[in-house]
N, C-alpha and C positions, 0 to 999 in steps of 0.2 A: 930523085929533086925535086920537090914542089918549091917552082919556082917565087923570090919573092916578090907578096904585093908593094905595088906602092902606094904609099899613105896621100890622102887626095890634100889639092892643093887648100889654099886657104880661101882664097873665094866662091871657088864651087862648095866648098862648107858653110859661108855666107850666104851663097843664094837655097842651097837648101833647107837654111833656120828659116832663111825667109818664107820662103813657098808652107811649113810645117806651119807653121808662126799664124804666118793668112789664113791657112786651113780652120787651123784652134778658132780662131776670131771668128770667122764665117757659122761655126759648124756652134758655139758662143752662140753670137749673134740669134741666130736660130732660135733655140730651145730656149733665150729669153724673151725672143719673142710671143714666143710661144705662152709662158707662164704671166709675161706681163696684158699682153693686152688677147684674153680670151674673147668669143665670138657670141656676140649680147642678141639674143631671142629676139625673132622679131617681133613689138606686138599685134595684139589683132585690137580690128578699125572698129569702133563702135557706127549701128546703121544710124540712129538716136538723133545725129549729129553730123555738123560738114564747118570746114572751116574756110572762114570769110574774113572780108577786111573790115572792120570794128569804126566806130564813131569813141567809143570811146577810147583804146589803143592800141592801135598797129592791127591784130588780126585778134580775130574772137571764132567766139564757137555755136553756134544759130543753131537751134532743132531745124530738121526737118518732117519730124514724128512729133504726135501728139502725147507729152511726158503727164506722167499721171505721179500725182505724190508717194512721196519713198522709195518712188523708182530707182534704182542705179542708171546712172547713165553713163559712167566710167571708173575705170576702175587709174589712176595716174603714174605712168611708171617712168622711171630712171632708171640708173646707175648706181645701185648703193655704194656711197662713200662715207668719209669719217667726218663730221663738222670741222675737223683740219684743215681736210680737203680741201672742201668746203672754205675756209676762209682765206686758204693758198690761193684758187681754183679763181675766188674771182674779190678781191680788194678793192673795197667804200672809196678805200683816199683818191684810188684812179681816177676818179668820177661817176659819169654814172653809167650802169653800163645793163644789158639786159641779160637777166640771168632767171633758168626756170628751179630751183633747190625750190623740196618741201622736206621741212625737217618731221621726219619718220617717230625718233625718238631720240634718247639722249645721247644716244650712240652711235643712231645713223642719220645722211640724210638723203635724198631721189635727187641725181639729178638729169632731171627732163633733156639732157641739154645733150647725153648719150644715151640712145636706148631709152626717148623718152617715145608718147606720143600723141595725137590730140589734144587730150586735154590739158599739155605745158598751152593748151589755146586761151583758156575757161579764166577770162578775166577777174578783175578783181568791180563788186560796187558794195554802197551801202546799204542798197536794200535786194539783196539778192533773190534770187531762186533758187538757190542750190547750199546744200551746206554738205563740207565734208566728214569724213568717219574714216577713224584708223580703225581693222579690225585683224585680228591676225596676223602683223608683221605689213598688211597689206594698206592703201589708199582709197576710198572710194569715195566718190562725187555724185549725193543723191538730192531728189530732187525736195523741195518744201510746197510745190504748190505745181498747183496743175498748169505744165510748159504748153503752152500753144504755137506750130508751127511756126517758121519767122522771129522767131522768141530769141533773143542774149543772153544763151547761159551765163549768171556769174555765180560767185560766193563771194563770203569775207573772209581779204586775206588777213586782218590783223594782228598786221605784225607788233612785232613782243614793241612793250616802249620799254629804252634805255637813260636813268636817269640823265646821262649827260647830255638828251639833247638840247639841240638851241633850233634861233629859228628858222636859220641857214636847214638843218638839216629835215624842218616839216615841210620844207617847202622843197627841198627837194624826194620828196615820199609826197608829195600832192595826190589827190583823189582829181583825175574826171569823166566819174560815173554818172553823173549829170544827175541823179533823184533828186527827189524832196526831203527824202535825211541825208544828206549827204555829209560829212562830217570835215568836209577838206581834204582828209587822207588818210593810205591805206593803213594805221598803222592806230597800235590799240588804246586814247588815251586816255589816265587815269581820270577819277570827275574831278578834282579840285584843280587840272590845268585845265579839260574843255575852253574854258572861257578865255585863259593867256592862247593857245592852238591859235581860238576862233581872231585875238591882233594878229600873232602873228599871220597869220594865210594872207590877212589883208597888207599883211607893210607894216606894222607897229611894231618893231624890235619891246614890248614891255619889258620889264625884268620876271624871271622864272618868282612867282612863286616860294613860299615855302612850306616845301612836304609835310604833310600833317602827324603830329604822331601816332602810331596804331594804339586803337583803344586796346585796354581788359579788356576778354571775356569775363561775361556777368555769373558771378558765382550762380552753378543753381541751388536750389531748394533739398535738406534733404531728405526733408518727407513728402513731395509729390514726385511724378513725372511729367516733367514738362516735350510733349511734341514739338517739332518743328515744322509750322506748317502747312511748308509743300507738300511733305512727306502725309501727315493729317488727309491732306487733299486728295493725296498718290492712292489712301485706305477708301476714302468718301467714294472715290468713282471707281474701286473696283469689287466694292461690297456692291451686295445686289440686295 
């Protein structure tokens, strides 16, 4: 005759459940960690420049070798996130903050704070010696003129203008590049507002002028073909 088994007590059942719950929680955390935080690839380091203190702002990138016009200086690296995630991470309403965001396209933003390289330290200038170029899902920094060693590398940030901007917003985005062509702000200012923005930067909160109505494109004559002057110039340059 098989002896009857004792039924486990309530306290031992509770402790067993606790142990099982803890083990399951631990395993779930490990899996979530692996999925949510993939290992970022370390970007290669450019041999053309190094990071030092800058008179423009904070740290900047300085050429350590001669750079020729059109030469790719570096690629802008960073974690690829959505615009919504970028807004969540960096809220302008919480005051001025230093961000390393670069818009790649309508869906993607690169956040160089995570997985970024030294290209994030290239400062803004209204009279730059570099430009950015987006190609096949990558952002490259190219020289627009010959750059001698010890020269700080810069490009024009040209932040998009928002119609709701007021004088305090303009001063928030003040430019410190110090060039002769400095427009006073890292924002891309519409032509009709340039005079007003100069006043705002000087501390005079003059009234914002009305946005001019868009001009309707002139109708093209049907009996002849009109070439855009820039197109004609390019064709003329290429012809032999």
